[in-house]
N, C-alpha and C positions, 0 to 999 in steps of 0.2 A: 422389487428392490428391498434391500435391508437399509433402513435409514436410522442414523444416530441423531439424537436430539440433545444438545448441550446448552443448558440455560444457566443463568447466573447474573449477578450484577456486573461482572466484568469491569471492575472499578479499581484499577484498569485491567484489561486483559494482558496477561504476561506469558512468559515462555513456559511456565508451569502448566497453564491452560493448554498451550499449543502442543507441547510434547505429550501430555496425557491424552489429549483428543486424538492425536495422530496414532499413538500406540493402541488405543481402543479400536480405532478405525481399522487398523491392520489386523489385529487379533480376532475381531469379530467378522472380518471380511465384509465390512459395510460398503454400500454402493454410493452413499451420500451422507454428508454431515451437515446438520442445520445448527447454527449458532443463534441463540435467541436471548438478547439482553432483557433483564427484568425491567418492568416499569416501577412497581413498588413491591419489593420483596417482602413476603409475609414473615420471614424468620428474623430479619434484622433491618432496621431502617438505613437508608443511605446516609452516610455521614455528612455533616454540614460542609458546604463548599464543593460537593461532588459535581462533576461535569453534567451538563444538560443531557436529556435523553438522546438528543440528536448527536451529541458529541460521543457518548458511550457507544451508540450504534456505529458511528464511523470508526472509532477505535477498534471495536470488535471486528468490523469488516476488514480493516487493515491487518489485524492479527490473524484472521482466518486465511488471508492470502499467504501468510507465512507458513502454513501447514504443509505446503507442497502438494496439496490435493487438487489444485487447479479448480475447474468448474464443478468438482464434486463436493465442494464446500460452499455453503451459502449462508449469509447473515440475514435474518428476518426481523422486521420491525413489528411482528405480530403482537407482542405484549405491549409495546410502546403505543401502538395505535389503539389497542383495546383500552388502555388506561386502567386505573384502579389497582387493587392488589393483584399481584401476579401469581395466581394459584396454578400450580403445575397441572392439575387435573383439567382445568379449563384450556390451558395451552395445548395439552395433548389431544383434547377433543378437536381443537381447531386444526392441528396438524393432521389428524386422522381424516378430517374433512377434505384436506388438500391431497392426501395420499391414502384413499380408502382401501386400496388393495395391497398395500405394502406392509412390511414387517417393521415395527417401530421399536427402537431401543433408547432408553433414557440414560444418559451418561451423568455420573455424579461422583464427587469425591467422598472420602471416608466419613467425614463429619455428617454430610447429608445422608449417607446411607444408614448410619447408625441411629438417626432420628426419623427415618422414613415413616415408621408406624405412627408418628405423632403429627404428620402432615395433614393438611386439609384433604379429606376424602382419599386416603391411600388405597382403598379398595378399587376406586375408579382408575387411579394411576396404574395399578398393577394389572388391571383388566385390559388396558389399552396398550401398554408397552412393557417390554422386558427391561430389566434393570442391569446396567453395566456399571459396577462400582469399582473405582480404582483408588489405590493408595498412592499418595504423593510422596511418601518417604519410605525408607527401609523399615521404619517402625510399624508401618501399616501392613501387617502380615496376616496370614491365614488365621492365626489365633484370634485376631481382632475381628475379622469378618465372619467367622463361622457361627458364633452364637446368634448374631442378628440375622444371618441368612436362614438359619434353622427356625428362628422365631417367625420370620415372614412366611416360610413354607408351611408352617403349621397354621398360621392365621389365614393365609391365602394360598390354598393348595394348588391353584392353577398358575401361580406366579412363575415368571421366567427370570432367573437371577444369574448373573455372571460376575465374578469378582476376580480382581487381579492386582498385583503390585507392579507398578511401572518402574523398572530399574533406570537409574540415571535421570529421573525427572527433576526439573528445576524446582526446588522446594523453597518457596517463599510465599507468605500470605500477602494478600492485597493490602492489608492494614500496614504491615511492615514496609511494603514497597512504597506506599503513599508517604510514609514518614521519611524514607530515604530520598525520594524525589524532592521533597520540601527542603532537604538538606543539601541538595545538589548532587546526589548520588543515585544509584539504582538503574542507570541506563542499561547495564549488562543483563538485566532481567526482562528486557523488553525487545520486541522486534524493532528494528531500526525505524521503520515508517511510523510505528505506534509512538515511539519516543519523539520522533520529529513532530507529530501532531500535538503532543503534549507540550513541547517547547513553543510551537507556533501559537497555541491558544492559551499558554501560561496556566496550564492545569496543575493541580496537586501542589500548589505553592511554588512552582517553578516561575521564575521571573527574569529570564534571560533577555537582554537587549538583542533583538533579532538583527539589528544593524551591526552588531559586534560579535557575531558568532565565530567560534573557531571552525576550521574545516571539519573537524570531527563532529561538531554540532550542526553545521550547515548541511552536511550530507544527509542525515536522517530527516531534517526538516524538508529538504528538497524532495527526498523519496516519498514523503507523505503526500505530495501532490499527485503522484503518478498512479496509473493502473499498474498492477503488479507485473504484467507482461512487459512493460516499458522499462522497468528498473534495470535489467541487464544492459539495455542500450545506453542508458544515461551513465551508468558506471563505466561502461566501455568507452563512451565518449570522453569521460574524465581521463581515462588512461591514455587515449590517443592524443588528447590535448596536452597532457604532460610531456609525452614523447616529442611532439612537434614543437612545443615551446622550448624544450631543452635543445632541440636540433637547430632552431632558428633564432634563439636568443630573445624570446619573448618572456614576459613576466609569468612564471609558472603558477603562482598563486592566483592571479587574475584569470588565467586560462582554466584553472580548475573550478573556480567559482562560476565562470560563464558556462562551463560544461554541465555542472551540477544543476543549474537553474534554467538551462535553455529550453526544456520541455515542460516547465512547471504549469503551463495552462493547456497542454496538449490534449488532455482528456475532455476538455469542455466543448460543448456543442456550439453551433452557430449563434444561437440566441444569447448565450452567456458571453461568447467572444465579442459579439457586437455590443453588448452592454458594457463590457470593459473598455472597448474602443471609445464609446461615448463618455465613460467615466474619466478616462485619461486623455481625452481630446486627441485620439489617434485617428488621422484621416484614413479612409479606405477608398482605394480606387475601384473601378468597376469589376476587375478580376477578383480582387480581394473580398468583395461583397458576396462572391459566390464560391470562393475556394477556402474552405475551412483550414486546410493545411498551411496556407500562407499566414493566416491571422495569428496563429499561436506564437509565432516569433515576436510579433509586435506586442501582443498582450503579455507574453512571458517577460519581455524586457521591462514592461511597465511594472509588473509585480516585483521583479528583481530589484528595481530601483525604489519603489514605494515601500515595500515590506522589508527588504534586506539592505537597502541603502547602497547598492552598487554604484560605482562611479560611471562617468560617461563612456569610458573606454569599454568596460564590461557591458554596459547597456547597449551600445551599438553592435558589439559582437553578437549578442543574443538577437537583437532587432533584425540583423541582416543574415542570420544563419541559414535561412531557407532559400533566399533568392540571390544573395550576393549583390554587389553593385560596383560601378566603376570606381577606381582609386580606393580600394579597400585598405584598411589599416592591417598591420601585422596580426593583431589579435583577431580581427574579423576573418582574415584568411584562415587562421588556425581553427577558429570555431566552425567555420563552414566545412572545412575538410575533416576535422575530428568527428563531426556528426556523420560524415559520409563514409569514412573508412574505418570506424571503430571495429574492434575484433568480432562482434557478433554479426556484422554485415556480411551477407553472402549473396552476390549477384554477379552476372557475367561482366567481367572487366574490373572487378574490385581489386584483384591482385595487381593488375597493371597500374591502376590508380594509386595504390599504396606505394608501388615502386617509384612512380613519377613524383609523389610527394616527398619521398626520401631523397630523390636526386635533386629536385629544385622545387621550392614551394610554389612559385608562380606557374611552373610547368604543370604541377599537380592541380593547381586551381583552375587553369584553363581547361585541362582535360575533364575535371569534374563538372565544370559549368557546361562544357560541350556535351558531355554525356547526359546531363539533365535536359538540355534543349532537345537532343535527339529523342530521349525517352518520351518527353511531353508531346512532341510532334507525332511520334509513332502511335501514341495513344489518342491522337486527335484532340489534345488539350492545348489551350493557348499558353504561351510562354510569357512570364512576367517581363515587362520592359526592363526592369533593373537587371535581370539575368542577361538579357541580350546586350545591354550596354556594357556589362562587365566583360562579356566575351569580346566585344569589339575593342574595348580599351586594352585588354591583355594582348590581343592580336597586333595592336598598333605599337606595342612597347617591347 
């Protein structure tokens, strides 16, 4: 494999990092990209008030997911676990131990490339990895790269060096971006989920009241909770909720909030889900103690209320969106069905279900609940009592 290694403080990781990394990945025909946040960078100290190492790691992971490279990009805590000054030579040795038979390329921007000969043990760096240096602006041209490239070739004859200018790259420094964020600006330079985590953790001088976020702020905050693969589903659920709310006269804003937050604990495992149930006093029946899929609705509702201050109507819409129950409210019905029929869903019968929802909401709800019961029984799984009660209630009305 050809593996790219991109390190830095990532404080914060922004679209300039993402677009440059993606361009180098494609031009060098890499098979894998490793993002490695620094612990203590040797060339410049982290500014006061910087996020914790764990927060920078999570921000970098979220940014990596926006490269569009799927499982070909991975964020490593290698330097953070090692601690101390983050010398690139040591990091490359550690990566080589993980991938002893693979071809390594070290990605870096113009400033880093022009000072590479001054780094700690540059000879060891150049012996382990090739150098892929990219310009982040149109000013970073071949005239700028050529003298340093020639100097490195003379000093280290076996060096492998590849330089390029990335056209259209987002050109902003992390320093300028931190200043913009502190002034309430700069979100356009960040992947939505990265910006969402910054808002949630009040990083870089942001201090938004999470209970009073606009929809444009709530959306990235909600996305920051998710695995990248779930983001299209949540955004699709928001769109389906809007359509159903307009069709049946529900509060569109509440439908959108419920949709955006309905899966906010979906990626958590059973241990963390159970801990949240204990924290928020959420009772679990026998089935829920074993069915992870059921718990995220209850814990997600709790997070939505505790962190984002949603009202009782939104809370219950999230709480019941996996099982339904008898005598559901309008918003509960919309949330249950929006989750079921959103545009990315593809399963036998989904088109019939969508048509039924457009014809009559209760007809669609009964069909959706019935399909759930049938699917669970075909799989040999128990059906939640609330779902069965909802079916019986709708059949009797």
